[in-house]
C-alpha positions as CSV (number, residue, x, y, z in Angstrom):
1,M,86.2,70.1,63.7
2,A,87.9,73.6,63.1
3,T,91.2,74.7,65.1
4,F,90.2,78.3,66.2
5,V,93.1,80.8,67.3
6,L,91.4,83.4,69.5
7,V,93.3,86.9,69.5
8,P,91.6,89.2,71.9
9,G,91.2,92.9,71.5
10,A,93.1,95.8,73.4
11,W,93.7,95.4,77.2
12,L,92.3,91.9,77.4
13,G,94.3,88.8,77.2
14,A,93.2,84.9,77.1
15,W,91.2,85.1,80.0
16,A,88.4,87.0,78.1
17,W,87.7,83.7,76.1
18,E,87.6,81.4,78.5
19,V,83.7,80.5,78.5
20,T,83.6,80.8,74.4
21,A,86.6,78.4,74.2
22,H,85.1,76.2,76.5
23,A,81.8,76.2,74.5
24,L,83.7,75.7,71.2
25,R,85.5,72.6,72.7
26,E,82.2,70.9,73.8
27,R,81.2,71.4,69.9
28,G,84.2,69.5,69.2
29,H,86.4,71.9,68.0
30,A,90.0,73.0,69.1
31,A,90.1,76.6,70.8
32,L,93.2,78.1,71.6
33,P,93.1,81.7,73.1
34,M,96.2,83.6,73.0
35,T,97.7,86.6,74.8
36,L,99.5,89.2,72.9
37,T,102.8,90.8,74.6
38,G,102.6,93.1,77.2
39,L,98.8,92.1,78.2
40,G,97.0,89.9,80.5
41,E,99.4,87.1,82.3
42,R,102.1,88.5,79.9
43,S,101.8,92.3,81.2
44,A,105.5,91.7,82.9
45,L,106.8,92.1,79.1
46,A,105.0,95.4,78.5
47,T,107.7,98.1,77.3
48,P,107.8,101.3,75.3
49,E,109.3,99.3,72.5
50,V,106.1,96.9,72.3
51,G,104.3,97.8,69.1
52,L,102.2,96.7,66.3
53,G,105.0,94.6,65.1
54,T,105.3,92.9,68.1
55,H,101.9,91.6,68.1
56,I,102.2,90.6,64.4
57,D,105.1,88.5,65.4
58,D,103.1,87.1,68.6
59,I,100.3,85.7,66.5
60,T,102.7,84.5,63.7
61,A,104.7,82.5,66.2
62,F,101.4,81.3,68.1
63,V,100.6,79.2,65.0
64,V,104.0,78.2,63.3
65,E,105.5,77.3,66.5
66,Q,102.4,74.9,67.6
67,D,102.6,73.5,63.9
68,L,98.9,74.4,63.4
69,R,97.0,73.6,60.3
70,E,93.6,74.7,58.8
71,V,93.7,77.5,61.4
72,T,90.6,79.7,61.9
73,L,92.1,83.0,62.9
74,V,89.6,85.3,64.9
75,A,90.2,88.9,65.3
76,H,88.5,90.9,67.8
77,S,88.4,94.7,68.0
78,Y,92.1,95.9,68.1
79,A,93.3,92.5,66.8
80,A,92.1,93.1,63.5
81,V,95.3,95.2,63.0
82,P,97.7,92.5,64.1
83,V,95.9,90.0,62.4
84,T,95.6,91.4,59.3
85,G,99.4,91.7,59.2
86,A,99.9,88.2,60.3
87,A,97.5,86.5,58.1
88,A,99.5,86.6,54.9
89,R,102.4,85.4,56.6
90,L,100.7,82.1,57.9
91,G,100.3,81.0,53.9
92,P,98.7,77.6,53.6
93,R,97.9,77.2,57.6
94,L,95.2,79.6,57.3
95,E,92.0,78.1,56.4
96,R,89.5,81.0,57.6
97,L,90.0,84.7,58.7
98,V,87.0,85.9,60.9
99,Y,86.8,89.5,62.1
100,L,84.7,89.9,65.1
101,D,83.0,93.1,65.4
102,S,86.2,94.6,63.4
103,A,87.4,94.8,59.8
104,P,91.0,94.1,57.9
105,F,93.0,97.3,58.0
106,A,94.7,98.6,54.9
107,E,98.4,99.3,54.4
108,D,99.8,102.6,56.2
109,T,96.7,102.4,58.6
110,C,96.7,102.3,62.4
111,L,93.8,101.9,65.1
112,L,93.6,105.6,65.8
113,D,92.7,106.4,62.3
114,V,89.2,104.9,63.0
115,M,88.4,106.9,66.0
116,P,87.0,110.3,66.4
117,D,89.7,113.0,66.9
118,D,88.2,114.1,70.1
119,V,88.4,110.4,71.5
120,V,92.0,110.2,70.1
121,D,92.8,113.6,72.1
122,Q,91.6,111.9,75.1
123,L,93.2,108.8,74.9
124,H,96.5,110.7,74.5
125,R,95.8,112.6,77.6
126,Q,95.2,109.2,79.6
127,V,98.6,107.8,78.3
128,A,100.3,111.2,79.3
129,E,98.5,111.4,82.9
130,H,98.0,107.9,83.8
131,G,100.4,105.8,81.6
132,D,103.7,107.1,82.2
133,G,103.6,108.5,78.4
134,W,103.5,105.1,76.7
135,R,100.6,103.0,78.2
136,L,97.2,103.2,78.0
137,P,95.1,102.0,80.8
138,L,91.6,100.9,80.1
139,P,89.7,104.3,79.8
140,P,86.8,105.2,82.0
141,F,83.6,103.2,80.4
142,E,82.2,106.8,79.7
143,L,84.9,107.2,77.2
144,L,85.0,103.6,76.1
145,S,81.5,103.6,75.4
146,R,82.1,106.9,72.7
147,F,83.9,104.3,70.4
148,S,82.8,100.7,71.6
149,T,79.2,100.0,72.8
150,L,79.0,98.2,76.2
151,E,75.7,96.9,75.4
152,G,74.9,93.4,77.1
153,L,77.6,93.9,80.1
154,D,76.1,93.6,83.6
155,E,77.8,95.2,86.5
156,V,79.5,91.7,87.4
157,Q,81.0,91.8,83.9
158,L,81.8,95.2,83.7
159,D,83.5,94.7,87.1
160,R,85.7,91.9,85.7
161,M,86.7,93.6,82.8
162,R,87.9,96.7,85.0
163,T,89.8,94.6,87.3
164,R,91.2,92.2,84.7
165,A,92.1,94.6,82.2
166,T,95.9,95.6,81.6
167,P,97.2,98.9,80.2
168,Q,97.8,98.6,76.4
169,P,101.1,99.7,75.0
170,F,100.2,102.7,73.3
171,S,102.4,102.2,70.5
172,T,100.3,99.2,69.1
173,F,97.6,101.9,68.6
174,Q,99.8,104.3,66.8
175,Q,101.6,102.3,64.4
176,R,100.7,101.7,61.2
177,L,100.4,98.6,59.2
178,T,103.4,98.3,56.8
179,H,102.4,95.2,54.9
180,A,99.0,93.7,54.5
181,G,99.7,91.3,52.1
182,E,97.6,89.1,50.1
183,L,95.5,85.9,51.3
184,G,95.4,82.7,49.4
185,P,92.4,82.3,47.0
186,D,91.1,79.4,49.1
187,V,90.9,81.3,52.6
188,D,87.3,81.9,53.9
189,H,86.5,85.5,54.5
190,V,84.4,86.0,57.7
191,V,82.9,89.1,59.3
192,V,80.9,88.4,62.4
193,A,79.2,91.6,63.0
194,C,77.8,92.9,66.5
195,H,75.9,96.0,67.1
196,D,79.1,98.4,66.2
197,A,80.2,96.7,62.9
198,K,76.8,96.0,61.8
199,A,75.5,99.7,62.0
200,L,78.7,100.8,60.0
201,L,77.8,98.0,57.3
202,D,74.4,98.6,57.1
203,A,75.1,102.3,56.6
204,G,77.2,101.5,53.4
205,V,80.3,103.4,54.7
206,P,82.2,103.3,51.4
207,T,85.5,102.2,52.6
208,L,83.7,99.1,54.4
209,D,81.4,98.2,51.6
210,F,83.7,95.5,50.0
211,L,82.7,93.8,52.9
212,N,79.2,93.3,51.9
213,Q,80.4,91.6,49.0
214,S,81.9,88.2,47.8
215,P,84.2,86.6,48.9
216,W,83.4,87.8,52.5
217,R,80.6,86.1,54.4
218,R,78.7,88.2,56.8
219,F,77.0,86.9,60.0
220,H,75.3,88.9,62.9
221,L,75.5,88.5,66.6
222,P,73.0,90.8,68.7
223,T,75.1,92.4,71.3
224,G,77.6,95.1,72.0
225,H,81.4,95.3,71.2
226,W,82.6,92.6,73.9
227,P,80.5,89.6,72.8
228,M,83.2,87.1,74.5
229,L,81.9,88.5,77.9
230,S,78.5,89.7,77.0
231,T,77.1,86.4,75.0
232,P,80.0,84.0,75.2
233,V,78.0,80.7,74.6
234,Q,76.2,82.7,71.7
235,L,79.5,83.6,70.3
236,A,80.5,79.9,70.5
237,E,77.4,79.1,68.4
238,R,78.0,81.9,65.8
239,L,81.4,80.4,65.3
240,D,80.4,76.9,65.1
241,A,77.8,78.1,62.4
242,V,80.5,79.8,60.6
243,V,82.6,76.7,60.1
244,S,79.8,74.4,59.7
245,S,78.2,76.6,57.0
246,T,81.3,76.0,54.7
247,C,81.3,71.9,55.3
């Protein structure tokens, strides 16, 4: 049995993991979805001061305050940034780090660094025009699909995403990771690549080439960027395979 801490990407809360978490529990695992400050059921805590450091503290506190051990920490999309910051803080509590259609971030980088300039400009406009200058509402799907594929999401799932998504405090996208830290030598390093990440890894992007090498293990899940919504049970099967293959 593994202990999964499931960290959602931008605009999402623990709700996005419901089906995947249930499927993991059916396979005998502990599955603990979390919600970052200012999002989901914690949206009332959103302020202009909520930033990347807030979310790093959230993840660290979630694990430490529950005294979790041998944790498999799963980072979807944006969550890769705060998870990278929190992972080294967890020390021997962390057994495995899984980047879900995402990748670790280097120090002094932020999420906006990996987006095209024209998309960044449009996000800034969304914040200025619809987010009171500090919040980023879920962008229109046409814009969202410019940097994260929506493949596999039907109209029901898109509508669920549209209605349940909450605005993201924009500082979390802008603030740079100040300390990535070093992981212990026994931490299992895993990438579960959906179509977005797989395309980049297969293309041999120099900054991501290390993910194709040891100690990283790579798994593929054939769907778009939001697998907890498009293929939630298959995602649970893949995460089960990740932990089973090291037993």
